[in-house]
Structure formats: structure tokens, C-alpha cells
NUVOZA-135657 format. One line per 5 residues: number of its first residue (from 1); for each residue x, y, z of C-alpha. Coordinates in steps of 0.05 Angstrom, whole numbers. Each point is the difference from the previous one (the first is absolute). Example, Ala and Ser with C-alpha at 12.3 -4.5 7.8 and 13.67 -1.06 7.14 Angstrom:
BEGIN
1 = 246/-90/156; 27/69/-13 .
//
This chain:
BEGIN
1 = -1152/-439/250; 44/-62/-2; 29/-26/-65; 36/-60/-31; 74/6/15 .
6 = 54/-23/-49; 61/36/29; 31/-13/68; -30/-28/64; -75/2/12 .
11 = -35/36/57; -71/-19/19; -16/74/10; 19/17/-72; -6/-63/-41 .
16 = -46/-59/-12; 39/-59/27; -3/-71/25; 37/-12/65; 64/-35/-20 .
21 = 0/-38/66; -57/-43/-28; 48/-25/-54; 57/-16/48; -12/-43/61 .
26 = 48/-20/56; 48/59/2; -19/25/69; 8/-70/28; 72/-2/-26 .
31 = 13/68/31; -25/-27/66; 50/-57/-6; 58/48/-12; 11/-26/-71 .
36 = 35/30/-60; -38/-11/-65; -10/20/-73; -60/29/-35; 4/1/-75 .
41 = -49/18/-55; -1/31/-69; 7/74/-10; -59/44/22; -40/-55/32 .
46 = -8/34/68; 65/-16/38; 15/71/23; -72/14/19; -1/-64/41 .
51 = 66/17/36; -20/70/18; -67/-24/26; 34/-55/39; 49/47/32 .
56 = -57/46/22; -39/-59/28; 60/-27/38; 16/68/30; -73/12/19 .
61 = -1/-68/34; 50/25/51; 41/-65/3; 54/19/-50; 34/58/-33 .
66 = -8/-13/-75; 44/36/-51; -15/2/-75; 65/11/-38; 8/3/-76 .
71 = 69/-19/-26; -13/26/-70; 53/55/6; 53/-53/11; -15/-33/-67 .
76 = 60/-18/-42; 52/15/54; 45/-61/-5; 57/18/46; -20/-10/73 .
81 = 45/58/20; -52/44/-32; -60/-46/3; -3/-11/76; 4/75/15 .
86 = -56/10/-51; -43/-51/37; 13/34/66; -19/66/-33; -66/-32/-22 .
91 = -13/-23/71; 15/69/29; -48/32/-49; -54/-51/18; 10/10/75 .
96 = -6/75/-9; -69/-9/-30; -28/-38/60; -18/12/73; 45/-57/23 .
101 = 36/25/63; 74/15/-11; -9/-13/-74; 32/67/-18; 63/-23/36 .
106 = 9/-64/-40; 72/-7/-25; 18/72/18; 71/-19/19; 7/-60/-46 .
111 = 69/-16/-27; -18/-10/-73; 70/-21/-18; -13/-65/38; -48/-23/-55 .
116 = 9/-73/18; -36/6/67; -28/70/8; -71/-18/-20; -4/-56/50 .
121 = 33/43/54; -48/59/-9; -63/-43/-2; 24/-37/62; 15/66/35 .
126 = -69/27/-16; -35/-63/23; 36/2/67; -29/69/13; -70/-16/-25 .
131 = -56/-18/48; -35/-42/-53; 22/-51/-52; 17/30/-67; -30/-26/-65 .
136 = 30/24/-66; -35/-8/-66; 52/9/-56; -35/19/-65; 38/-7/-66 .
141 = 49/-46/34; 14/-36/-65; 31/63/-30; 64/-12/40; 58/-28/-41 .
146 = 58/-46/9; 48/21/56; -51/47/32; -53/-55/0; 48/-51/31 .
151 = 24/47/54; -71/23/16; -25/-71/9; 62/-22/38; -9/55/51 .
156 = -74/-16/8; 19/-74/9; 53/16/52; -49/42/39; -54/-53/-7 .
161 = 44/-55/26; 26/39/60; -67/27/25; 5/-42/63; 64/37/18 .
166 = -15/70/-26; -67/32/-20; -13/4/-74; -57/11/-48; -59/-42/22 .
171 = -26/-16/-71; 21/20/-70; -38/-3/-66; 39/2/-65; -49/23/-53 .
176 = 6/6/-76; -16/-34/-65; 49/-57/11; -1/-59/47; 59/-11/45 .
181 = 29/-55/-44; 7/51/-56; 41/47/42; 56/-50/-10; -6/6/-75 .
186 = 18/74/5; 69/-17/28; 54/-8/-52; 29/-70/-9; 69/26/16 .
191 = -21/36/64; 20/-24/69; -24/-68/20; -58/1/49; 23/-62/36 .
196 = -41/-40/50; -19/63/38; -43/24/-57; -35/66/14; -62/-27/-35 .
201 = -11/-50/57; -35/52/43; -64/-4/-40; -51/-48/29; -59/13/-46 .
206 = -17/30/-68; -67/31/-17; -29/26/-65; -54/52/-7; -56/-31/-42 .
211 = -39/34/-56; -72/22/12; -53/-54/-4; -60/13/-44; -40/14/64 .
216 = 51/52/22; -6/35/-68; -75/3/12; 12/29/70; 49/51/-27 .
221 = -46/25/-55; -60/0/47; 36/52/43; -3/47/-60; -73/-18/-13 .
226 = -18/14/72; 31/69/-3; -22/21/-70; -58/-46/-19; 39/-17/-63 .
231 = -10/-74/-15; 51/-50/-27; -42/-47/-42; 10/-74/14; 30/-17/-68 .
236 = 48/59/8; 26/-29/66; 4/-69/-32; 43/29/-56; 46/36/49 .
241 = 10/-65/39; 13/-40/-64; 50/50/-28; 38/17/64; -7/-63/42 .
246 = -4/48/59; 66/36/-9; -13/60/47; 32/55/-43; -37/-22/-62 .
251 = -67/-6/37; 8/72/25; 28/26/-66; -59/-26/-42; -51/32/47 .
256 = 38/66/0; 6/0/-76; -75/-11/-9; -25/48/53; 50/57/-7 .
261 = 25/-3/-72; -57/-30/-40; -62/22/38; 33/63/29; -30/-15/69 .
266 = -71/-2/-26; -27/-45/55; -69/-4/-31; 27/-49/-53; 13/-73/19 .
271 = 67/-34/-11; -13/-51/-55; 42/-56/-30; 10/42/-64; 29/56/42 .
276 = 46/-49/35; 24/-26/-68; 15/72/-21; 38/13/65; 42/-63/-8 .
281 = 20/19/-70; 19/69/23; 44/-29/56; 33/-48/-49; 14/54/-52 .
286 = 23/54/49; 43/-47/42; 1/38/66; 59/-6/47; -25/-63/33 .
291 = -2/-36/-67; 65/29/-25; 40/-19/63; -27/-71/-5; 18/-5/-74 .
296 = 71/23/13; 10/-67/34; -9/-35/-68; 71/23/-17; 29/-42/56 .
301 = 29/-66/-24; -30/-39/57; -69/26/-17; 10/-15/-74; 15/-73/17 .
306 = -70/-6/28; -41/46/-46; 28/-25/-66; -20/-74/10; -69/23/22 .
311 = -9/38/-66; 22/-62/-38; -44/-46/42; 60/-41/22; 16/-29/68 .
316 = 41/41/49; 63/-10/38; -16/-31/68; -54/39/35; 38/1/65 .
321 = 58/37/-34; 18/69/24; -14/30/-68; -70/-29/-3; -18/20/71 .
326 = 29/69/-11; -43/12/-62; -61/-25/37; 16/46/60; 4/59/-47 .
331 = -72/-13/-17; 12/-16/-74; -24/-72/1; -45/-47/39; -11/-75/5 .
336 = -71/-26/-12; -13/-75/1; 74/-13/-10; 0/45/-62; 43/62/-1 .
341 = -31/61/-33; 3/77/4; -25/26/67; -60/31/-34; -25/15/-71 .
346 = 20/73/5; 72/-18/16; -1/-52/-56; -19/55/-49; 51/51/23 .
351 = 56/-52/2; -11/-17/-73; -9/72/-21; 65/19/36; 40/-56/-31 .
356 = -27/14/-70; -2/76/6; 61/12/-44; -29/-45/-54; -68/36/3 .
361 = 35/67/-5; 39/-22/-61; -64/-23/-33; -25/72/3; 48/15/-56 .
366 = -39/19/-63; 40/-52/-40; -39/-54/36; -72/-3/-27; -23/-48/54 .
371 = -63/35/24; -71/-25/11; -34/30/-63; 48/-40/-43; -28/-66/27 .
376 = -75/15/2; -46/-36/-47; -76/5/6; 7/25/71; 44/-58/22 .
381 = 75/-9/6; 29/-40/-58; 44/-43/44; 33/-38/-57; 22/65/-32 .
386 = 25/25/67; 39/-64/14; 33/1/-69; 21/72/13; 29/-21/66 .
391 = 40/-55/-33; 32/51/-47; 14/47/58; 31/-56/42; 45/-23/-56 .
396 = 27/71/-11; 5/22/73; 8/-61/45; 76/1/5; 1/73/20 .
401 = -54/-6/54; 26/-64/30; 70/30/7; -28/64/31; -45/-35/50 .
406 = 21/-16/71; -51/-57/-3; 30/-36/-60; -36/-66/9; -67/35/4 .
411 = 17/51/-55; -44/-34/-53; -61/3/46; 15/72/19; 8/22/-73 .
416 = -66/-35/-19; -36/34/57; 29/68/-18; -23/-11/-72; -70/-18/22 .
421 = -3/57/50; 19/49/-54; -55/-28/-45; -56/6/51; 21/64/35 .
426 = -62/44/4; -45/-52/-30; 6/-66/37; 31/-40/56; 51/-55/10 .
431 = -13/-48/58; 62/-37/23; 0/-63/42; 68/-17/29; 14/-57/47 .
436 = 56/-50/13; -2/-71/-28; -48/14/-57; 55/-5/-54; -31/60/-36 .
441 = -27/70/6; -75/10/-13; -25/65/-31; -69/22/-20; -8/59/-47 .
446 = -67/34/11; -31/49/-49; -73/22/-5; -21/-57/48; 33/-51/-45 .
451 = 55/-45/27; 61/-26/-36; 38/-52/42; 74/-6/-12; 51/-47/30 .
456 = 75/14/-1; 49/-58/4; 75/-12/-7; 15/-61/-44; 25/-57/44 .
461 = 7/-71/-27; -43/-32/-53; -68/-3/35; -7/75/10; -53/6/-55 .
466 = -44/-56/24; 3/21/73; -8/74/-19; -62/-14/-41; -33/-34/60 .
471 = 19/58/46; -25/52/-50; -66/-37/-8; -10/0/76; 15/74/3 .
476 = -50/13/-56; -52/-38/40; 13/46/58; -19/60/-43; -55/-37/-38 .
481 = 35/9/-67; 3/-46/-60; 61/32/-31; 69/11/31; 73/12/-17 .
486 = 63/-34/25; 66/37/-11; 61/-46/4; 69/33/6; 57/-41/-27 .
491 = 64/24/35; 46/-49/-37; 56/38/-35; 12/-57/-49; -69/4/-31 .
496 = -13/47/-59; -54/53/3; -39/-32/-57; -7/-62/43; -19/39/63 .
501 = -54/42/-33; -62/-41/-16; -75/6/5; -43/-62/12; -74/-10/14 .
506 = -14/-58/47; -66/-27/26; -7/-21/73; -67/-25/25; -36/38/-55 .
511 = 39/65/15; 49/34/-46; 70/14/26; 48/39/-44; 72/-19/14 .
516 = 46/59/-14; 74/-16/-5; 49/55/21 .
//
């Protein structure tokens, strides 16, 4: 019986899957035109599955010899004296796994000391002997670094430009998470100049592998239903789409979590929205490898420059900047109606939990009494009591947590969210709504089907209260609430704490907004 795969390439014989070719159009046309091109997409979105299927299809077509070659083992090798031989070794291993004629003889007598031209020479030598054009699909191409990357691309470019004089690779795909423009960013500023004969000029087109559409999620889950009769209820599929935005790994992981872990493969039970919610929480809390590897990127300064303003609701650096495009290519963010937001709600949640994890861990200390029972009154959360407690906590601990945080500008927001998360753990939920240009971060604390809207702002200028009240009132309307809270962080060092900490009740359109100074 097939299953939902969350590790490695997919096989239609073993796994439920959507043909990746439906999410990527035009590649075979470029191969027919002898072009070199890039395919980039976020981690675990189907790139390797697509490449391996494409190589099989091209070989079966009889017009080309297609070689799938992963460069992962050459990762981190900076010196081309070691890096180019490592790439040739990858090619030799890949040839040995195919039925391509003479493939086992590739680079048998290669002079690996001539690292400047040996790759071009050996590929050219093989192509001279081949009776069909050679297509190479380089997976994990973006793992190459600095000198190795430059030499690799230069030799491909030299071979590409001299194909009319000497046979060379018919078509090349460079595949990874990064677009070709970002390969340049991996080269140190003090490295050799690339000059006018840039090795990046060989790329004629750049493709990205799209996420699943909602219809494709339905098709994927229907494969399971057809084989087991287990039904995914409509609201369950809707929730998967809403929470994942079609990210392939997440779509598969949620189904696997429900079917194998929660229901223990009891196919008589339908997959409901409640089970999907439980699966999502499990994935968020357990942080499997896919999530962890993505979150490691948050430590990179170029990613911080994009994520931190999004948390604060501020505008970004130019959206055509390398840092912005890099963060988007990693799959961390997306642009919707000109607004930048987390790629999906699950990533939004794990990003905040990761950035505030140390704070949450510290709050487990018995000396901090900030737990849900402390704030319950007649079955509801006493938000005024909770907010006053937070003011005391912030006054005592703000300097320490701001200094410790890599995201110093967003530290107040992160501390507040850690505080709230600690309060509701096991008994409620915090909904976070991050997006660029809002000038704030919207939160909604939910407990026993009651909603408590909260808006976090940094004090800027003199109209921050007036504008913030209007924004909070609109957010309260969104959740159909008549009471809300606006927390204003005053980062000015010249202002005393007794002036920063205040508690005011304001009325906006008949609604009560409590302004909490911090």
C-alpha cells in the first residue's frame, strides 16, 4: 500500500504523489533549444523527484542521454583544487548508476591537478564519443561555494560558448533552493573579480517549482481515499490548504500524522478538521527535520533583515534586493497583494516559537508564577490582571532579553508572545497575524471560545496612540469583540519607567480599548 512520503524523493509505486511536471512548464522546450537554466524552489518541495522523473523520461524518449547528478557531497568545499575533483567524482558516481553507454569510462584518465579546465575537458571528451546529446541535471547546485562555484560555472560557460567547435553538454539544469542571482552572493567580496566574462551569463531562464494548488491537494488525498476508502472531509482539506498554502512537505506531513500517528491506520475513521488541527500542533511542537532546517536560516543576518521588519509590521528593504529574494526563495515568506507575510500560518507559528524559545524556556522557572490559573476569573481570562503582570515582568527583564536576542528591534514583541504562550500553554491559543506595512503586530488570545484581541506597537512620534486606537478597533471588529488591548513599547532610554508604565481605558466607536504602556 502506498503512503504519504516526507523523506526523500517520491516514487509513484510507493507514495501518493502529484506529478511535479504539472507544476513546472517549459523545461523540455529549453532542453530542445540546447539551453542552460536554473530551477529553484524551497526545501522539500519536489525538486529531486522532478529531476529524477525528468531524467527517466528523457532517456526513455531516445533522443538524449540524461544524467541526474547530485552535488551535495561537494558542499562547503571552497578551494577549486579540491572542489572540481569532488564534482567530477559526483559525475562518475552518477554515470555508474545509469545505462548510458561509456558512462563507466567517464574521466577515467582525468588529470585532476588541472582543476582549472579538467571538468570542461572531460565533459567535452565524453560528448565527442557519445552518439546522442548529453543533458545533465545538477541537483543541489547551490551548495557549491566560492572558488569551486566560480570554477565550475566558468568551465561550463567555456564549454557552452565553444560548442560549435567542440561537442559539449547539450543542456544543463542547475537546481537548488537559490536562484542564479543568489549564487553571486555566496562569493566573498574579496574574491577574484568575475569580469565581463561572468560565468553566470550562461543561464537563459530561471524556473521555480510552485506549491500545490487546493485542487492538487484534493487530488493527492483522493489517491489515498481510492485505495483505502478513508475520506478526507471537506473542512479538513480546507484547513490543510489554509494552514499550508500548498507547501508539499506540510501537505504530506499532516496527512501522515493523522493517518499513521493519530488514527494508527484505522481507515474506517474519516480525517476531520479537528484531527488536522491536532496533527498541525504535533508538527509544530515536535519540529521535524524539515522545520528545523528551515528555522536554522533565521540565524542568518540577511534573513533577519527581512523577518524582523515583518514581525514589527514595518516596511522592508527593497523587494528586489538579494536578501529579500533569498528569503522568499527559501520559502519563508510570500507576497500577497503587495503585502509581505509568512509563507503560511504554520511557518508563522514556528518562526515566532523559535525566536522566543529561550524566553519561553526561562519562563518555566518556578520563580515565575505566570501560568493560566493565576489569571482565570469566572471562567474567563482577567486580561487587565495579566497585562499588569506583564508590565512588571517587562520592567524587570527587558534589558536582559533585548541584549540576548538576535532580533533586538523585535525583542519586545517576542518577549510578549513568549509571555502569552506560557500563559495559555495547555489551555488556549495565540493567533498571530504578521505582515509588512501594518505598523503593528496583531495577536488574538483564545480561551474557551472567548477571544481577547491584542495589538503590539512600538512608540513612534506623537500620534501613535490615536492611530493605534483606530487600528485596534478595526482588529476587534475582525474578531467581533467589544474589548481589546493595545500594548505600546516605549524604547526611549531617556524616559523613566514610571512614565512608560501606564494603564488607560479608551472608548472607540463604543468599544473599550485598554492602552498598556511598557
